[in-house]
C-alpha positions as CSV (number, residue, x, y, z in Angstrom):
1,M,-35.1,224.5,75.1
2,T,-31.6,222.9,73.9
3,L,-30.4,220.4,75.0
4,K,-27.5,218.3,75.4
5,I,-26.3,214.7,76.2
6,M,-23.3,213.4,78.7
7,T,-22.1,209.7,79.2
8,D,-19.3,208.0,80.8
9,S,-16.1,206.4,78.8
10,A,-18.2,202.8,80.0
11,A,-20.4,203.4,77.2
12,D,-17.6,202.3,74.6
13,I,-18.9,204.7,71.7
14,P,-16.3,204.8,68.9
15,A,-14.7,208.0,68.2
16,R,-17.0,208.7,64.9
17,L,-20.3,208.6,66.6
18,L,-19.9,210.7,69.3
19,K,-18.7,213.3,66.8
20,E,-21.8,212.4,65.0
21,Y,-24.6,212.8,67.8
22,D,-22.9,215.8,70.1
23,L,-22.2,213.7,72.5
24,S,-19.5,213.9,75.5
25,I,-17.7,212.2,77.9
26,V,-16.7,212.5,81.2
27,P,-13.6,209.3,81.1
28,T,-13.5,206.6,84.0
29,V,-10.5,207.0,86.0
30,I,-8.0,203.7,85.0
31,R,-5.4,203.0,88.0
32,F,-2.6,200.6,88.2
33,G,-1.4,200.8,91.6
34,E,-0.2,204.5,92.1
35,E,-0.3,205.0,88.4
36,I,-3.8,206.7,86.9
37,Y,-5.1,207.6,83.9
38,Y,-7.9,208.4,81.9
39,E,-9.7,206.4,79.9
40,N,-9.0,207.4,76.0
41,V,-7.6,210.8,77.6
42,N,-4.4,209.7,78.6
43,L,-4.1,206.0,77.6
44,T,-5.2,204.2,74.8
45,I,-6.5,200.5,74.3
46,D,-4.3,199.8,72.9
47,Q,-1.3,201.3,76.0
48,F,-3.7,200.0,78.2
49,Y,-3.7,196.1,77.1
50,E,0.2,196.3,77.2
51,K,-0.3,197.4,81.1
52,F,-2.4,195.2,81.9
53,S,0.1,192.1,80.7
54,S,3.1,193.6,81.3
55,S,2.3,195.7,85.1
56,E,2.6,193.5,88.1
57,E,-0.1,195.6,89.7
58,Y,-3.7,194.6,88.4
59,P,-5.5,197.2,87.1
60,Q,-8.6,198.8,88.5
61,T,-11.3,201.4,87.8
62,A,-12.9,204.5,89.5
63,N,-15.8,206.8,89.0
64,P,-15.1,209.7,86.4
65,T,-13.9,212.3,89.2
66,L,-15.9,214.7,90.6
67,S,-15.0,217.4,89.8
68,D,-14.4,216.0,86.0
69,Q,-18.5,215.9,86.2
70,Y,-19.0,218.8,87.7
71,E,-16.4,220.8,84.6
72,L,-18.9,218.8,81.6
73,I,-21.6,219.6,83.5
74,K,-20.6,223.3,83.4
75,K,-19.4,223.5,79.8
76,L,-22.5,222.0,78.6
77,G,-24.8,224.1,80.9
78,K,-23.0,227.7,79.3
79,E,-24.1,225.8,75.8
80,A,-27.5,224.8,76.7
81,D,-30.6,224.7,78.5
82,E,-30.8,221.7,80.0
83,V,-28.0,218.2,79.8
84,L,-29.2,214.7,80.4
85,N,-26.4,212.2,81.7
86,V,-27.1,208.8,80.4
87,V,-24.1,206.6,83.0
88,I,-23.9,203.3,83.6
89,S,-25.5,201.2,85.6
90,S,-26.0,202.5,89.6
91,A,-26.0,199.1,90.5
92,V,-22.7,198.2,88.9
93,S,-20.7,201.3,89.6
94,G,-21.0,204.5,91.7
95,S,-20.8,207.1,88.3
96,Y,-24.5,207.7,89.2
97,N,-24.3,209.3,92.8
98,T,-20.8,210.9,92.0
99,A,-23.0,212.8,88.7
100,L,-25.8,213.4,91.4
101,N,-23.3,215.1,93.6
102,A,-21.6,217.1,90.7
103,K,-25.3,218.3,89.8
104,R,-25.9,219.2,93.0
105,M,-22.3,221.4,93.0
106,Y,-23.4,222.2,89.8
107,E,-26.3,224.2,90.8
108,K,-25.5,225.5,93.8
109,R,-22.4,227.2,92.5
110,E,-24.2,228.9,89.2
111,A,-26.5,231.5,89.9
112,S,-28.3,230.3,86.6
113,P,-27.9,226.8,86.4
114,A,-29.0,225.1,83.5
115,K,-31.9,222.2,84.2
116,I,-30.0,218.6,84.4
117,H,-31.1,214.9,84.9
118,I,-29.4,212.0,85.2
119,F,-30.9,208.8,83.8
120,D,-29.5,205.5,84.9
121,S,-28.8,203.4,82.2
122,K,-28.9,200.0,84.4
123,M,-26.9,199.1,81.7
124,A,-22.5,198.8,80.8
125,T,-21.0,199.0,77.6
126,F,-22.4,199.9,74.1
127,A,-25.5,199.3,76.1
128,I,-25.4,202.9,77.5
129,G,-24.4,203.8,74.5
130,I,-27.3,202.9,72.2
131,I,-29.1,204.6,75.1
132,A,-27.2,208.0,74.5
133,I,-27.6,207.8,71.1
134,K,-31.3,207.7,70.5
135,A,-31.6,210.6,72.8
136,A,-29.1,212.6,70.6
137,E,-31.6,211.4,67.6
138,M,-34.6,212.2,69.8
139,I,-33.7,215.7,70.1
140,K,-32.7,216.4,66.4
141,D,-36.2,215.1,66.2
142,G,-37.9,217.8,68.7
143,A,-38.9,216.0,71.6
144,S,-38.5,217.3,74.8
145,T,-36.9,216.1,77.3
146,N,-39.8,214.5,79.4
147,E,-40.2,213.0,76.2
148,I,-36.9,211.7,75.9
149,V,-36.4,210.2,79.6
150,K,-39.6,208.2,79.4
151,S,-38.8,206.6,76.0
152,L,-35.5,206.4,77.2
153,E,-36.9,204.6,80.6
154,K,-39.1,202.0,78.3
155,Y,-36.8,201.5,75.8
156,R,-33.9,200.7,78.4
157,N,-36.1,197.8,79.5
158,S,-36.2,196.7,76.4
159,L,-32.7,195.5,75.8
160,E,-31.2,192.6,76.9
161,V,-27.2,192.1,77.7
162,G,-25.3,188.7,78.3
163,F,-22.0,187.7,78.1
164,T,-19.5,185.7,79.6
165,V,-15.4,185.6,80.4
166,A,-12.8,183.5,79.2
167,N,-10.7,183.6,82.6
168,L,-12.3,184.0,85.6
169,K,-9.4,184.6,87.6
170,Y,-10.4,188.8,86.8
171,L,-13.5,188.4,88.4
172,H,-12.1,186.2,90.9
173,R,-10.0,189.2,91.7
174,G,-11.8,191.9,91.2
175,G,-13.9,190.7,93.9
176,R,-17.0,189.2,92.2
177,L,-16.5,185.8,92.7
178,S,-15.5,184.2,95.4
179,R,-12.0,182.0,96.4
180,S,-14.0,178.5,96.5
181,K,-16.3,179.5,93.5
182,Y,-13.3,180.2,91.8
183,W,-11.4,177.1,92.4
184,M,-14.6,174.3,91.5
185,A,-15.1,176.0,88.5
186,Q,-11.3,176.5,87.7
187,I,-11.3,172.2,88.3
188,A,-14.2,171.6,86.3
189,D,-13.5,174.4,83.3
190,M,-16.7,175.5,84.3
191,K,-17.3,179.2,82.9
192,P,-20.2,181.8,83.8
193,V,-23.1,182.6,82.0
194,I,-23.9,186.5,82.6
195,N,-27.1,189.0,82.1
196,F,-28.0,192.2,83.3
197,I,-31.0,192.2,85.4
198,D,-32.5,195.3,86.4
199,G,-29.3,196.5,86.3
200,K,-27.0,194.4,88.2
201,M,-24.8,191.5,86.9
202,D,-26.0,187.8,87.3
203,V,-25.0,184.8,86.7
204,V,-28.5,183.0,85.1
205,K,-26.5,179.3,84.5
206,T,-22.9,177.9,83.9
207,V,-21.3,175.2,81.4
208,R,-18.8,173.9,80.3
209,G,-15.8,175.1,78.5
210,H,-15.8,179.0,76.6
211,E,-17.1,178.8,73.2
212,N,-20.2,177.2,75.4
213,A,-21.1,180.2,77.4
214,V,-20.1,182.3,74.3
215,L,-23.1,180.8,72.9
216,E,-25.3,180.1,76.0
217,S,-24.7,184.0,76.2
218,F,-26.7,184.7,73.6
219,N,-28.9,182.1,73.7
220,T,-30.3,183.2,77.1
221,I,-31.3,186.8,76.1
222,F,-32.8,185.4,72.8
223,E,-35.4,183.7,75.0
224,K,-35.6,185.8,77.1
225,K,-37.0,187.8,74.8
226,G,-39.2,185.3,73.5
227,K,-37.0,184.4,70.1
228,P,-37.5,187.3,67.7
229,E,-37.5,187.2,65.0
230,K,-36.0,190.5,64.0
231,F,-33.3,191.6,66.6
232,N,-30.3,193.5,65.8
233,A,-27.5,192.0,67.7
234,Y,-24.3,194.2,68.9
235,I,-21.0,191.7,69.8
236,M,-18.5,193.1,72.3
237,H,-15.1,191.7,72.8
238,S,-11.9,192.0,74.8
239,R,-9.1,190.7,71.8
240,N,-11.1,188.1,71.1
241,E,-12.3,188.3,67.4
242,E,-12.4,184.6,67.5
243,S,-15.5,184.3,69.3
244,A,-17.4,186.8,68.4
245,N,-16.7,185.3,64.9
246,L,-18.5,182.4,66.4
247,L,-21.2,183.8,68.0
248,K,-21.7,186.0,64.3
249,E,-21.9,182.5,62.8
250,Y,-24.0,180.8,65.0
251,I,-26.7,183.4,65.1
252,E,-26.6,183.7,60.9
253,T,-26.6,179.8,60.8
254,K,-28.5,178.5,63.7
255,I,-30.7,181.2,64.9
256,K,-31.6,182.3,61.3
257,P,-33.5,185.0,62.4
258,K,-36.2,186.5,59.5
259,E,-34.9,190.2,59.6
260,Y,-31.1,190.7,61.6
261,N,-28.5,193.2,62.0
262,I,-24.8,191.7,63.6
263,S,-21.7,194.1,64.3
264,I,-18.5,193.5,66.5
265,K,-17.4,195.8,68.6
266,P,-14.4,196.6,71.2
267,L,-14.6,196.6,74.7
268,G,-13.6,199.3,76.5
269,M,-10.9,199.9,79.6
270,T,-13.8,200.3,82.1
271,I,-15.3,196.5,81.6
272,V,-11.6,194.5,80.6
273,T,-10.3,195.7,83.7
274,H,-12.9,193.7,86.1
275,T,-13.3,190.6,82.9
276,G,-10.2,190.0,80.9
277,P,-8.9,189.5,78.3
278,G,-11.5,187.3,76.4
279,C,-14.5,188.6,77.5
280,I,-17.9,188.6,75.3
281,G,-21.1,190.0,75.3
282,I,-24.1,190.3,73.8
283,C,-26.4,193.8,73.4
284,L,-29.8,192.6,71.9
285,D,-32.3,195.0,71.1
286,T,-35.5,194.9,69.2
287,E,-36.6,198.0,69.4
288,Y,-34.5,201.0,67.9
289,K,-32.8,201.2,64.5
290,F,-29.7,199.6,64.1
291,I,-26.3,201.6,64.1
292,E,-23.4,200.5,62.4
């Protein structure tokens, strides 16, 4: 049995890790008005930020296309007996349904199709990436697909993700914050602390000021995990290294865990489109090895 792994560009997996773990990516669609781009295909992250600041059109995302999903499944189906597609949370994106439709199309058109598995990560950004990488390592260890899926389901439930935004206008423009709540929060300088809960983005508290929100984004998930003394922390940011380093220093000097690893990674276009520059997110993992 051979198994190939694919996932969304929303997983924010660096190119070197894609190569190392033999992971394939289907790109998210990024729109600036009538202009259509594909994340990291015909639009780099630097070009994205340039257009974000200069374009009169506010960017929007669309699911990886049915055609792109189908073509990648078809390609991988020729290389392996099975394909596992790890997708962004179905509660925040339609990618899961698109992946299911691509699977049905592939199975209908191919005479001898490979077996296709669609796995709902219930996560976003690099939390998806960690899940996909864990699956790839289990393949190397000789695990069966059923063993991998069962392990991923358990592992997925052990991850915690929290984040906050520097400017509420992007959540407001994207329809994730009402006009009245937006203006009330703006006046009071209140910032949301958001956790992923069962695949959904939930505001668990609001605090005054961006710096407090950054720290609380960690504290909320740290407390939810029972204040573990050993963990891996993946800090993700959209051109906000200052806040990312602030959070890193806070963990090292205030939390002082017995054993820990911290990495700081950039957020990709999919998430930044909805959260805006300055967003800070953190994924807390107590179960798996550290991924540099």
